[in-house]
Backbone as JSON, one array per atom type, in Angstrom:
{
  "sequence": "XXXXXXXXXXXXXXXXXXXXXXXXXXXXXXXXXXXXXXXXXXXXXXXXXXXXXXXXXXXXXXXXXXXXXXXXXXXXXXXXXXXXXXXXXXXXXXXXXXXXXXXXXXXXXXXXXXXXXXXXXXXXXXXXXXXXX",
  "N": [[7.0, 54.18, 10.14], [5.67, 54.27, 6.9], [2.89, 52.7, 5.21], [3.24, 52.26, 2.29], [6.05, 52.28, 2.15], [6.73, 50.05, 3.74], [5.64, 48.01, 2.15], [7.3, 48.26, -0.08], [9.75, 47.56, 1.05], [9.17, 44.9, 1.66], [8.84, 43.83, -0.94], [11.42, 44.25, -1.92], [12.81, 42.5, -0.25], [11.82, 40.06, -1.14], [12.8, 40.04, -3.77], [15.54, 40.03, -3.22], [15.7, 37.53, -2.05], [15.44, 35.92, -4.16], [13.02, 35.28, -5.24], [11.93, 32.7, -5.43], [9.9, 30.04, -6.6], [7.49, 28.55, -4.54], [8.03, 25.3, -3.09], [6.15, 22.42, -4.08], [3.56, 20.97, -2.06], [4.01, 17.82, -0.39], [2.49, 14.89, -1.76], [-0.33, 13.0, -0.54], [-0.03, 9.65, 0.81], [-1.78, 7.71, -0.27], [-3.52, 4.64, -1.1], [-3.26, 2.09, 1.44], [-1.94, -0.22, 0.78], [-0.3, -0.29, -1.65], [2.14, -0.08, -4.27], [4.86, 2.19, -4.06], [6.76, 4.11, -6.11], [10.28, 4.61, -5.84], [11.72, 6.51, -7.22], [11.25, 8.78, -9.96], [10.67, 7.38, -13.15], [12.7, 7.47, -16.14], [12.21, 8.51, -19.6], [12.64, 6.16, -21.07], [12.44, 4.2, -19.24], [10.59, 2.18, -16.96], [8.78, 1.87, -13.9], [8.45, -0.86, -11.51], [5.35, -2.65, -11.63], [2.73, -3.2, -9.46], [1.14, -6.27, -9.22], [-0.12, -8.24, -7.67], [-0.95, -8.49, -4.22], [-0.73, -9.88, -1.13], [-2.86, -9.57, 1.73], [-1.61, -8.06, 4.59], [-1.28, -9.77, 7.62], [-3.04, -8.82, 10.45], [-1.85, -8.94, 13.51], [-3.47, -10.75, 16.06], [-3.01, -10.27, 18.79], [-2.07, -7.67, 18.69], [-4.31, -6.32, 17.72], [-6.12, -6.74, 19.85], [-4.78, -5.35, 21.81], [-4.99, -2.81, 20.93], [-3.08, -1.79, 19.29], [-1.79, 0.03, 16.61], [-0.72, 1.19, 13.36], [1.59, 2.35, 10.79], [3.58, 0.91, 8.27], [6.41, 0.93, 6.2], [7.76, -0.87, 3.62], [10.66, -1.61, 1.87], [11.19, -3.13, -1.2], [13.04, -5.39, -3.29], [12.72, -6.04, -6.62], [12.91, -8.63, -8.9], [13.93, -9.5, -12.32], [11.89, -11.09, -13.2], [9.71, -10.25, -11.85], [9.36, -11.04, -9.27], [9.57, -10.65, -5.7], [12.61, -10.3, -4.15], [14.04, -9.37, -1.98], [13.15, -7.85, 1.12], [12.8, -5.12, 3.23], [12.16, -3.37, 6.23], [11.68, 0.01, 6.08], [10.44, 2.11, 7.24], [9.36, 2.0, 10.34], [6.58, 0.83, 12.3], [6.89, 0.97, 14.9], [6.22, -1.17, 16.32], [7.2, -4.37, 16.59], [5.71, -6.71, 15.83], [3.83, -5.81, 13.94], [5.57, -4.77, 12.0], [6.94, -7.12, 11.2], [4.83, -8.62, 10.12], [4.08, -7.02, 7.94], [6.44, -7.15, 6.42], [6.53, -9.91, 5.81], [4.23, -10.13, 4.18], [4.96, -8.42, 2.08], [7.05, -9.84, 0.9], [5.67, -11.72, -0.53], [4.46, -10.42, -2.6], [3.65, -9.76, -6.05], [4.94, -8.55, -9.09], [4.87, -6.67, -12.19], [7.81, -6.52, -13.89], [10.21, -3.81, -13.66], [11.15, -1.89, -16.51], [13.75, -1.21, -18.78], [14.65, 0.4, -21.59], [13.04, -1.43, -22.93], [13.72, -3.86, -21.82], [13.47, -6.17, -19.13], [14.41, -5.19, -15.84], [16.14, -5.4, -12.67], [14.8, -3.85, -9.78], [13.92, -1.42, -7.22], [11.31, -0.69, -4.91], [8.9, 0.95, -2.78], [6.54, -0.28, -0.43], [3.64, 0.57, 1.19], [2.02, -0.22, 4.29], [-0.9, -0.38, 6.21], [-2.12, -0.64, 9.49], [-4.97, -0.72, 11.05], [-7.61, -0.66, 13.37], [-10.8, -2.15, 12.66]],
  "CA": [[7.13, 53.86, 8.74], [4.37, 54.28, 6.24], [2.49, 51.45, 4.56], [3.92, 52.04, 1.0], [7.46, 51.97, 2.37], [6.79, 48.67, 4.2], [5.42, 47.16, 0.98], [8.51, 48.32, -0.9], [10.77, 46.77, 1.74], [8.77, 43.5, 1.47], [9.15, 43.47, -2.33], [12.88, 44.18, -2.01], [13.24, 41.27, 0.42], [11.5, 38.95, -2.04], [13.76, 40.08, -4.88], [16.83, 39.61, -2.69], [15.63, 36.1, -1.76], [15.43, 35.18, -5.42], [11.63, 35.07, -5.67], [11.76, 31.31, -5.83], [8.56, 29.47, -6.54], [7.46, 27.63, -3.4], [8.01, 23.88, -3.39], [4.81, 21.86, -3.9], [3.34, 20.14, -0.88], [4.07, 16.4, -0.72], [1.18, 14.29, -1.97], [-0.62, 11.96, 0.43], [0.48, 8.34, 0.44], [-2.72, 6.93, -1.07], [-3.96, 3.39, -0.46], [-2.26, 1.6, 2.38], [-1.21, -1.39, 0.31], [0.07, -0.16, -3.05], [3.56, 0.19, -4.43], [5.26, 3.58, -4.23], [8.07, 4.15, -6.73], [11.27, 5.37, -5.1], [12.13, 7.64, -8.04], [10.5, 8.86, -11.21], [11.39, 6.75, -14.25], [12.99, 8.28, -17.31], [11.32, 8.19, -20.72], [12.84, 4.8, -21.56], [12.43, 3.29, -18.09], [9.34, 2.13, -16.21], [8.87, 1.31, -12.55], [7.71, -2.12, -11.38], [3.91, -2.45, -11.44], [2.18, -4.18, -8.53], [0.09, -7.11, -9.8], [-0.87, -8.86, -6.57], [-0.4, -8.24, -2.89], [-1.54, -10.48, -0.06], [-3.14, -8.68, 2.85], [-0.76, -8.31, 5.77], [-2.06, -10.23, 8.77], [-3.04, -7.93, 11.61], [-1.72, -9.88, 14.63], [-4.6, -10.69, 16.99], [-2.57, -9.63, 20.04], [-1.99, -6.23, 18.42], [-5.69, -5.85, 17.63], [-6.69, -6.73, 21.2], [-4.07, -4.34, 22.61], [-5.24, -1.5, 20.34], [-1.87, -1.34, 18.6], [-2.01, 0.33, 15.21], [0.4, 1.93, 12.8], [1.93, 2.28, 9.37], [4.9, 0.34, 8.01], [6.82, 1.0, 4.79], [8.74, -1.92, 3.32], [11.33, -1.49, 0.58], [11.4, -4.45, -1.81], [13.8, -5.51, -4.53], [11.93, -6.82, -7.56], [13.82, -9.15, -9.92], [13.51, -9.33, -13.72], [10.67, -11.87, -13.43], [8.63, -9.62, -11.09], [9.29, -11.6, -7.91], [10.27, -9.91, -4.65], [13.75, -11.1, -3.69], [14.4, -8.88, -0.65], [12.19, -6.92, 1.73], [13.33, -4.54, 4.46], [11.35, -2.29, 6.79], [12.39, 1.29, 6.03], [9.75, 2.98, 8.2], [8.74, 1.09, 11.31], [5.39, 1.25, 13.04], [7.26, 1.02, 16.31], [5.74, -2.42, 16.9], [7.81, -5.45, 15.81], [4.75, -7.66, 15.25], [3.28, -5.19, 12.74], [6.66, -4.7, 11.02], [7.19, -8.47, 10.67], [3.68, -9.01, 9.29], [4.19, -6.27, 6.69], [7.57, -7.7, 5.66], [6.12, -11.22, 5.28], [3.3, -9.9, 3.07], [5.7, -7.81, 0.97], [7.83, -10.88, 0.24], [4.77, -12.51, -1.37], [3.91, -9.57, -3.66], [4.04, -10.06, -7.43], [5.03, -7.33, -9.88], [5.37, -6.64, -13.56], [9.11, -5.94, -13.6], [10.61, -2.54, -14.25], [11.73, -2.07, -17.84], [14.66, -0.18, -19.26], [14.86, 0.19, -23.03], [12.29, -2.62, -23.34], [14.28, -5.07, -21.2], [13.21, -6.2, -17.68], [15.57, -4.93, -14.98], [15.91, -5.44, -11.23], [14.51, -2.51, -9.28], [13.41, -1.33, -5.85], [10.15, 0.17, -4.7], [8.39, 0.9, -1.41], [5.15, -0.7, -0.26], [3.11, 0.97, 2.5], [1.01, -1.06, 4.93], [-1.58, 0.27, 7.33], [-2.77, -1.53, 10.46], [-5.93, 0.11, 11.77], [-8.78, -1.46, 13.77], [-12.0, -1.92, 11.82]],
  "C": [[5.74, 53.83, 8.11], [4.14, 52.97, 5.52], [3.18, 51.26, 3.2], [5.39, 51.67, 1.17], [7.63, 50.54, 2.86], [6.59, 47.7, 3.04], [6.66, 47.11, 0.11], [9.63, 47.5, -0.27], [10.46, 45.28, 1.57], [9.1, 43.02, 0.08], [10.66, 43.33, -2.49], [13.4, 42.91, -1.36], [12.97, 40.06, -0.46], [12.49, 38.89, -3.2], [15.11, 39.59, -4.4], [16.85, 38.11, -2.41], [15.55, 35.27, -3.04], [14.04, 34.89, -5.94], [11.41, 33.65, -6.16], [10.32, 30.88, -5.69], [8.53, 28.5, -5.37], [7.4, 26.18, -3.86], [6.6, 23.34, -3.21], [4.75, 21.01, -2.64], [3.47, 18.67, -1.27], [2.65, 15.84, -0.84], [0.94, 13.23, -0.91], [-0.23, 10.59, -0.1], [-0.49, 7.54, -0.41], [-3.1, 5.67, -0.34], [-2.86, 2.81, 0.41], [-1.55, 0.35, 1.91], [-0.99, -1.31, -1.2], [1.54, 0.17, -3.14], [3.79, 1.68, -4.63], [6.63, 3.6, -4.88], [9.03, 5.01, -5.92], [11.73, 6.58, -5.89], [11.35, 7.62, -9.34], [11.32, 8.22, -12.33], [11.66, 7.74, -15.37], [12.08, 7.85, -18.45], [11.47, 6.76, -21.22], [12.85, 3.77, -20.43], [11.08, 3.35, -17.41], [9.62, 1.54, -14.85], [8.16, -0.04, -12.52], [6.24, -1.81, -11.11], [3.37, -3.57, -10.56], [1.03, -4.94, -9.19], [-0.76, -7.77, -8.72], [-0.14, -8.65, -5.26], [-1.28, -8.93, -1.86], [-1.77, -9.44, 1.04], [-2.23, -9.06, 4.01], [-1.66, -8.71, 6.94], [-1.92, -9.25, 9.92], [-2.98, -8.84, 12.83], [-2.83, -9.66, 15.68], [-4.21, -10.0, 18.31], [-2.49, -8.12, 19.87], [-3.39, -5.62, 18.36], [-6.27, -5.7, 19.03], [-6.04, -5.67, 22.09], [-4.29, -2.93, 22.07], [-4.02, -0.93, 19.64], [-2.19, -1.12, 17.13], [-0.79, 1.06, 14.67], [0.59, 1.69, 11.32], [3.36, 1.76, 9.25], [5.19, 0.55, 6.52], [7.95, 0.01, 4.61], [9.34, -1.64, 1.94], [11.6, -2.89, 0.05], [12.3, -4.32, -3.03], [13.02, -6.48, -5.4], [12.89, -7.3, -8.66], [13.22, -9.01, -11.32], [12.28, -10.16, -14.08], [9.48, -11.27, -12.67], [8.46, -10.16, -9.68], [10.06, -10.7, -6.93], [11.38, -10.8, -4.11], [14.29, -10.62, -2.34], [13.32, -7.92, -0.18], [12.77, -6.44, 3.04], [12.41, -3.41, 4.92], [12.19, -1.01, 6.77], [11.7, 2.35, 6.89], [8.93, 2.08, 9.11], [7.48, 1.71, 11.92], [5.73, 1.49, 14.51], [6.84, -0.24, 17.05], [6.27, -3.58, 16.06], [6.82, -6.41, 15.16], [4.15, -7.1, 13.97], [4.34, -5.14, 11.63], [6.9, -6.07, 10.38], [6.06, -8.93, 9.76], [3.74, -8.3, 7.93], [5.31, -6.83, 5.82], [7.21, -9.05, 5.05], [5.18, -11.05, 4.08], [4.04, -9.34, 1.85], [6.51, -8.85, 0.21], [6.99, -11.73, -0.71], [4.16, -11.7, -2.52], [4.44, -10.01, -5.02], [3.95, -8.77, -8.24], [5.22, -7.65, -11.35], [6.71, -5.94, -13.4], [9.3, -4.56, -14.23], [11.27, -2.83, -15.59], [12.67, -0.91, -18.13], [14.99, -0.51, -20.71], [14.21, -1.12, -23.49], [12.76, -3.92, -22.73], [13.97, -5.04, -19.7], [14.5, -5.99, -16.89], [15.17, -5.08, -13.52], [15.7, -4.01, -10.75], [14.07, -2.59, -7.82], [12.22, -0.39, -5.81], [9.69, 0.01, -3.25], [6.92, 0.51, -1.42], [4.69, -0.27, 1.13], [2.05, -0.01, 2.99], [0.4, -0.29, 6.08], [-2.27, -0.77, 8.2], [-3.66, -0.67, 11.33], [-7.11, -0.77, 12.16], [-9.98, -1.13, 12.88], [-13.15, -1.51, 12.65]]
}
């Protein structure tokens, strides 16, 4: 087969596939202790805004054992901005790290999500990183 014919076959395959625009690469997570909205808000809705977050305690036994990892905790934020529930949605694989992240997430304070100018209960994810210094 000649080169022009191969190119034509390649173009035909792209046309047959619909020439879809490739999906964008996922963005990196960012800081290890910031809130990550679960979904994009609409024009009249805002996500909860993280105001304060205690540092998750890195258990000494985990530090000494060289245990490290990332934990993602999903929190429910009430209309006053307080966290009312916290659940580990992505485990580090180490219960001590997961429990420490969950305890810290329960103490976080938020500006509540708003819908049409009224505070509403919402959920968001908070990532935690446990890495030796």
